[in-house]
C-alpha positions, 0 to 999 in steps of 0.5 A: 853403745849398741854392743853394750846394750846387747850384752846387758840384755843377754846377761839379764835374760840369762839370770833366770836360768841360774841353777837352783839347788834347794835342799829339803827334808821330808817325812818318810811316812808321808812320802810312803803314805800319800799320793804316789806312794799309797799302796805301791811299796811291797810288804814282802821286803821290809824297810828300816831307816837308820836308827830304827830297830829291826829284827835280827839279821840272818844274812847280809846280801850287801850294801846297795845305792840308788839315785833317782831323779824326776821332773820338778817342773809344774810340781811342788818340790815336796810332790816331786821329792816324794815321787823320786823318793818312792822310785828309790825305795821301789828300786831298793826293794827290787834289789832286795828281791833279786838278791834273795833278801826280805829286808833293807836296813840302815837306809840313809839318804845320799845326795851331793856325796853327803849321807843323812841318817834319820828314821823319819826324814829323807833328804832331797835336792830340788833344782830348777826343773829336776829333783834328786833323791839318793838312798843307800841300804843294806839288803838282808835276810831277816830272822 
């Protein structure tokens, strides 16, 4: 009887540790404008999400991916997702500068092996303590 009680207690204690993977779609504009994003994204490398019109491409420098995670503990999912998104955007801009580009076009969200195209929203997966955002875009030299 004592063994059964210990087993039940162990199983009940383990329930809250079960993984959470909540998918969210948040506004690109809000993430770039609010809080952590305000003024951090450089204007020297322009960003165009899938479906947005952009200037003609002079030269393509390749397609690049970035996956960023940040702590979700003690933050709302939205705030944590915005932070991870901003980090991914900044990394894409840094790659564009390294490759001699001045733009990143056709940016899509990539999480869990799934691409999500939207000119206005990005996809984020929030776990119990960590959130994940992935972006993929084509680095270009614009005309």
